[in-house]
N, C-alpha and C positions, 0 to 999 in steps of 0.2 A: 252880520252875515245874512245872505239872502235866504228866503224861505226854501226849505228843503223840498225838492221835487221827488216824490216817492215812487217806489215800484208798484205795479198793479198786479195783484194776485187774488184770483177768485172774486173779482169785482170790487176789491177793497184796496185803497192806497195805503201802503205799509212801508216801514223802514225808518230807522233813526240815524244811522251813520251815513255820511255823505262825503263827496269830494267835489272840489271846485272845478268848474268848466271854464277854461281860460281862453280869451280871445287872442289868436296868434298875431293879429294886427296891432294889438296893444295889450301886453301881458299884465298890465295893471287893471284891466277890465275883466271882472268876473261875470261871465254870462249867467251863471246860476250855480246852485249847489244841488247835486243829484245823488240819490241814494245808491249805496253799493249793496247788492244782494249777496247773500251767503249761499253755500251749497244747499243748506236746508230750505232756504227761501225758494231756490230753483226747484227742488223736489216738490215743494208744496204747489208751485205754479204748474208743474207737469201733472200732478194729481188733480188739480182743479180743471185743467184742460181735458184730461181723460174723463172726468166725471161729467163735463159739459158736452162731450162729443155726441152721445146718443140722441139727445134732444136737438142739438144744433144741426146734426147731419140729416135730420128729418124735418127741419124747419121749412116753412113755405118759401117759395122763390120770391114772392112779393116782399116778405120780411127782409130777406137778404138784399134785394134790390133797393128797398127804401133806406136801409142803414148805409149802404155804400154810396148811394146818391146823396144822402144828407151829408156824409163826410166830404164828398167831393165839393158840394156847394159851399161848405164852411171853409175848406181849404182855399178855394178860389176867392172867396170874400176876404180872406185874411192874407192874401198873397204878399202884400208889402211887408206886413208884420212878420210873417213866417220867413220871408226872404231875408230880412234883416237878421233874424235869429240864426238862420243857417250861415249867413256870411260872417257873422260875429264868431260863431264857434268853429267853423271849418276854414274860413279864409278866402273862399272864392268871392269874386266881385258881386256887388249887389245885383247887377243885371243877370249874372249867372245864377245867383241864389234865387231870385224871383222866377227865373225860367225853370229852375228845378222844381220849385213849389208848384208852378203851373202844370208841369208834367205830372206831378203827384196827383193833382186834382183830375187831370185827364185820365190817369190810370184808374182811379176809383170810379170815375164816370163810365169808362169802358166796361169794367167788370160788373158794375151795377146792371148794365145791359146784358152782359153774358149770363147773369143769374136768371134772366128771363128766356135765355136761348139754350138752356141745357137740352141737348138732343142725343138721340141714339139712332140705332138702325133696326129695321125689321126685315128679315130675310127669310126666304123659303128654305126649308131643310131639303137635303137630298132624299129624305125619307117621306113618303106621302103622308099627309095628315098631321104633320108636325111643323110648328112655326118656331122661328128663332128670333130672340130679341138680344141686341147688344147695347148695353148701357154703361155709363160711367158713374162710379160711386166715390165718395170721399174716402181718404185714407185713414184718418184718425188725428193724432196729435202731431202737428208740424213744428219742428224746432227751426228757428230762423236765426242765423248769425250773420250780421251785416258789417261792412267796413266803414271807415270814417270819411271816405272821399265823396260819397253821394248820400248824405245823412237823411234825406227825405225820400229821394227817388227810389233807392234800392230797397229800403224797408217797405215802401209802398208797393213795389212791383212783386214783392213776395207775400205780403199780408193780404192784398186785395184778392188775388186768385185763390189763396188758401181759404179765405172766408167765403168767397163766392161759391166755391164748389162744396162747401159744407164741412170743412175741417176746422179744428180748433188750433190755437196758436200759442206758443211760448217764444218770445223774441228777445234776443240779446243784442242790442246795438253796440257798436264800437265804444269802448270805454272813453275814448277821446272826444266823442261828439254825441252825448246822450240826449241833448235838448230837442233836436228836431224830431227824433223818434218819440220822445215823451209827448210832444205836442200832437203828433199823429194819433198816438194811442188814446190820449185824452179826448180828442175829437171823436174817435170811433166809439169810445165808451159812452160819451154823452149822446151819440147818435142812436143808442138803443141796444147795443150788444148785450145779450144775457151774460150774467156773471160766469166767469171761467172760460168764456169762449176766446178771449184775447188776454194774454198775460205778458207783462213787461218785467224783465229782470235785468237791471243794469249792473255793470260791474266788470271785473277782470275776466278775461277769457280763461285763465288758469283755474278760476273758481267756478264761475257761472257756466262758461262754455264746456268745461270738463264735466260738470254735473249733468249737462244735457247729453253729452256723448255717452256717458255711462248708464243712462237710464234706459231700461228695456221698454218703457212706456212711451218713448218718443218714436212714433211710427216712421217718420221721415225727417230728414234734415236738409235744408237748403242753405248753402254757405257761399258767401263772396268774400274773398280775402287773398292772403298770400298762398303761394304754392306749398310751402312747408306745412302750414296749418291745414290746408286742404287735404294733404296726404294723411294727416292725423284723423281728420273727419272721416275719410274713406276707410281707414283701418278700423276705427271704432264702429263704424256702421256695418261693415262686413261681419264683425263679431256678433252683432245683434240681428243680422239678416234684415237690415233697415234700408229702405230706399234713400238714396242721397243724390244731391245735385250740387256740383261745384263750379263756380266761376272764379278763376284765379288770374294768373298774370298775363302779360302781353309784351311783346317787343315788336311793335307794329311798324311795317314799312310804308313809305309813300314813294312811288317811283315818279320821277319827273323826266319826261322824254324830250328829245330835241325839238319836237313840233309843238310843245306845250305853249300856251299863252303865258308869258312871263309873269304878268300881274296876277293871273289866276293861280299860278304855281306858288308864288311867294305868299299870297294870302292864305291859300289852302294849307300850306305847310306851317305857317306861323300859328294859325288857329289850332291845327292838329297837334303840334308839338308843345306849345307854350300856354295856351289859354287854360284856365283852371289850374294855373301854376304847373302844368304838366302832370298833375296828380290824377290821371285818369287811366284806367286799364286799356282804354282804346287810343291813347295818345300815340302819335307817330314819332318815335324817337330815332328811327333809322330813315334817312332821306337818301334815296338811291338815284343818282343823277347821271344821265348819259353825257358823253364827251362834248357834243356840240353846244350844249346849253350850260354846261357845268359852271364855267367861270362867271358868266353873266348872272346866273341864278344865285351863286354864292355871294356875289357882290350885292345884289338886290336884297337877298334875304338877310344878310348881315346888317344892312342899313335898317331894315324893318325891325329886326330884333333889338338893335341898339336904341331904337326910338319907342319901344314898348314902354308904357307908363306903369311903373311898379309902385304900389303904395297900399294904404289902408283899404281893406275890402269895401268899406262903405264910402270911400272917397269919390268925389266927382271925377269923371273921365279916367278913372283907374282901369287899366286893362288886365293887369296881373296882380293878384293879391299875394300874401305871404305864404311861405311854406308852413305846413300845418303845425309842426312842433319841433323842439330842439333835436329829437332823435332823427326825424326825417331830414332836417337841415344838415345834420352831421353826415348822413348817408349820401346826400347830394354832393357835399363838399368832398367826401372821400372819393366818390366816383370821378369828380373833376380831376383830382390828383392821379387817379388810376389812368384816366384817358391820356393825360399829359405824359405819364411814365411809359405808356404803350406806344407813344409816337404820334398820337393825333395832335392836331394844331388847334388850340383854343383861339378862335378869331375874335370872339367878343363874349362878354358876360362872365358869369361865374363869380361875382363879387358880392360880399355882404354889403347891404345898403342901409344907410341911416335915414330915418324919416322922423316926422314930428313926434311919433309915439314909438316906444320900444317894441319891436316885433321881429319876426323871423323873415326878413326881406332878403331876397336873392335875385340878382340880375339874371335874366334868361341867358343860358350859355349855349354857344354853337361851336361844335368841333368840325373841322374839315380834315381831309387826308386820313380819314378813318378807314379801317378794313373791317370786313364782317367777322373776322376771327378775334377781334379785340373784345375784352370784357364789356366795354361800354356799348358794344354792338350785340352782345349775347345776353346780358343780364338786365333785368328790369330795374331802372334807377328810380322811377316814380317821382320825378321832379322836372323842373324847367330846363332840361338838358337834351339836346339833339345832336346827332352826328351825321355828317354828309359823307356818303360812300360813292366813289366814282365807278361808273360802269361803261363799257365800250358801246353797248347797244341794248335794245330791248331784251333780247334773249338772256344776256348776262344779268341784266337788272332783275328779271323774273327769277332767275336761279338764285341770286342773292336774297331776294325778298322771301323766298320759300325756305331758305337755309336758316332755320330757327327752330328751337324746341317749342315755340308758341305758335298760335294760329287764331288769334281773336279777330283782328281787323287789319285790312290792307287797302291802300289807295294807289291810284295812278292819276297823273295829270297829263293829258294828251288830247290832241284834236283828231287823232286817228281812230276811226270806227273799228278798223281791223285790230289794232292793238288793244283797244278798250274791250272789245268782244272776247279776244283771246285771254286777256287778263282776268275777266270775270269768270271764265271757265277754268282757268288753270292756276289761279291764286289758291294757295292752301290755307285759307282763312275762312272763318265762319261768316264774316261780313266784309263785303267788298265795296269800295267807294270809287267812283269815277268823277274827277273834277270837283269833288266836295271833300271836306275834312273827314278824317277817319273817325273822329269822335262824335259825330252827329248821328243819333239814332232816334227813330220814332217810337212812340209808346204802344202802337197797335200791331207791331210786327215782331217776329222772333229775334231774340238777342242771344248770342252765344258764339263760341269758337270751336276750334279743333285742336288736336295734339295736346300739349300741356296747358292750354288755356282753359279748357272746359271739360266737364264730364257730366253726362246725363242729358235729359231732355232740355230743349231750349226754354228760356224765360220770355215772358211778356206775350201779349196778344193771345190768340186762340190756342197757340201752341203750349201755353202754360198748363192746359188741361192734361198734357202728357205726363207731367210730374205730379200734379196735385190731385189726380184721380186714378182709380184702378178700373180696368175694364171687366165687366161681367157678361157672360154669355148664358142666356136662359132658354131652355127648350120647353115647349108646351104642346101637348097632344090635343088635337081638336076633338070636340064631342065628349 
């Protein structure tokens, strides 16, 4: 058996019982064995973070800058190695895995700079002889719960600002993909973090996550995952008067108008819907196409989808890796049957594939003749499945695009400045893309959605300060 990768609690690697981390491209390949934390382990981690907070919250900005920069440098130097680890445990292609690692390095680099740019305001009072200072201060212990689909990027964009602004952290990565987060935590620990500032507790959400939710010493929780779990995080946080941030589901639209460049439209939708095996909250699973281009677009997109190369995530020239695990594969297959039973036409894909290794391979699936009332158009599938919905014109397409309980990302493909401008203003999504895939976002700008997709301040960039700090207003009399 592989060496046990342990939990980090109060600066010590601890844990005896572990679980195997399996490669979805090759289920005989054990990526590693990772410790499972207990509820008591989690309580100890929270206590350690609470004890470390007073000193870390008052630490010098150069110390924080140096640690985050050192972590960034090591991540970038190990980009190939960490990318392979990510692709083995999650299943996205090596190119995507390495790109995600690069993004993690950029995020740490960005927040190392933000540590040196902590700023406030000085304002005059309406009362003579009194000055006003407005500053931001750290919150305390931040609980972080992350999903399996971005096992390095999402933990990083939560850990980095939390530490940058002087908070301490207890993080629980998704039980399915602990390896990438373990590597990031190990890098940060060796970069010089004082003990207790960053704690890693791996294991089941019903055990570790629940202990975090029940603790009155967790000052704030930032969560990315399913809608149902997000609701439980919210309910538990309200009980403790705890600040919380939720990033949940998406049912993202891409509109293709008659005036769109066909090649641009096909590639934009193919990347939005199917890359990363469609396992992205920003994936465009509803493709809303106007009458004049509909048939040509469907024909061209179907050809592109049929020719997508599915295989081992580490394989050369592979475009689509496996589905992450049997449970997600079953969900994808169930939705394929639901779509057909609702009357949508499966024009290509949706088949289990055999490759040289035993894995969870599924051919990307494209439905046509879908309507926006179908379950496959309302519910998040989280797999390589997309549906084409016909619209008579831009106005109807916009109405369909906004008719969803979610509001994370939305796209349009058009050569019309008028329609692009109108869509940017009137799309009910937190992120809007014009002639680019819905799933491409930068590390230095805010990330988040509206309606059922998100709750609380935005993540990433300078907007992260809105969640990871609290504003203080101080008055001083002169003389």
